[in-house]
C-alpha positions in Angstrom: -12.3 16.4 -1.5 -13.4 19.5 0.3 -11.8 20.6 3.5 -8.5 21.9 4.8 -6.5 18.7 4.4 -2.8 18.7 3.6 0.1 16.4 4.1 0.7 18.2 7.4 -3.0 17.8 8.4 -4.3 14.8 6.4 -7.8 13.4 6.3 -8.1 10.2 8.3 -9.7 7.2 6.5 -10.3 4.2 8.8 -10.0 0.7 7.5 -13.7 0.3 8.1 -14.4 3.3 5.9 -12.1 1.9 3.2 -14.0 -1.4 3.3 -17.4 0.4 3.1 -16.1 2.5 0.2 -15.1 -0.6 -1.8 -18.4 -2.2 -1.1 -20.5 0.8 -2.1 -18.5 1.3 -5.3 -18.8 -2.3 -6.4 -22.3 -3.1 -5.2 -24.3 0.1 -5.4 -22.5 2.0 -8.2 -21.4 -1.2 -10.1 -17.8 0.1 -10.7 -15.5 -2.5 -12.2 -13.0 -4.2 -9.9 -10.0 -2.6 -11.6 -11.5 0.8 -11.3 -12.2 0.3 -7.6 -8.7 -1.0 -7.0 -7.2 1.9 -8.8 -9.2 4.4 -6.8 -8.3 2.7 -3.5 -4.6 2.7 -4.5 -4.9 6.4 -5.3 -6.3 7.1 -1.8 -3.3 5.3 -0.3 -0.9 7.5 -2.3 -2.6 10.8 -1.7 -0.5 12.9 0.6 -3.5 14.7 2.2 -5.1 11.4 3.1 -3.9 9.0 5.9 -5.3 5.5 5.6 -5.3 3.4 8.7 -3.0 0.3 8.5 -1.6 1.7 5.2 0.5 -1.4 4.4 -2.2 -3.9 5.2 -4.7 -1.9 3.2 -2.3 -1.9 0.2 -1.9 -5.7 0.5 -5.7 -6.1 0.7 -6.1 -4.0 -2.5 -3.6 -6.2 -4.3 -5.4 -9.3 -3.2 -8.7 -7.7 -4.3 -7.3 -6.9 -7.7 -6.0 -10.4 -8.2 -9.1 -12.3 -7.1 -12.9 -12.5 -7.2 -13.1 -12.2 -3.4 -14.8 -9.2 -1.7 -12.5 -6.5 -0.4 -13.5 -7.3 3.1 -12.3 -10.9 2.7 -9.1 -9.6 1.2 -8.6 -7.3 4.2 -9.1 -10.2 6.6 -6.5 -12.2 4.8 -4.0 -9.3 4.7 -4.5 -8.6 8.4 -4.0 -12.3 9.3 -0.9 -12.6 7.1 0.6 -9.5 8.8 0.3 -11.4 12.0 1.6 -14.7 10.6 -1.8 -16.4 10.9 -2.1 -19.0 8.1 -4.3 -20.3 6.8 -7.3 -18.1 7.2 -10.4 -20.3 7.4 -13.6 -19.2 5.6 -17.1 -20.4 4.7 -17.0 -18.1 1.6 -16.3 -20.1 -1.6 -15.1 -17.1 -3.5 -12.7 -16.1 -0.8 -11.5 -19.7 -0.5 -10.1 -19.5 -4.1 -7.6 -16.9 -2.9 -4.2 -18.4 -1.7 -4.0 -18.1 2.0 -7.7 -19.0 2.6 -8.9 -22.5 3.4 -12.6 -23.4 3.0 -14.2 -25.0 6.1 
């Protein structure tokens, strides 16, 4: 990354940007799921980068790596679980395969 970022002045990555990044890497550039997950984990653990809702993002990445669901669905599940909302209802059949989701 270019810029004057450091642990004292980190770059800010919103959860929306993280979601878009996962989407573009998988859909546009055809990166494999394990590679996308590893890259997202690396962002979370880079001192010069501050990811919004760090713990929720980490849980969403773990869900993403352990499922076939899109990262956005994994993020929805992680956010809901952090608020003790269960189950998370969905119309998405792939997402519904992930524990915590219930197909409508």
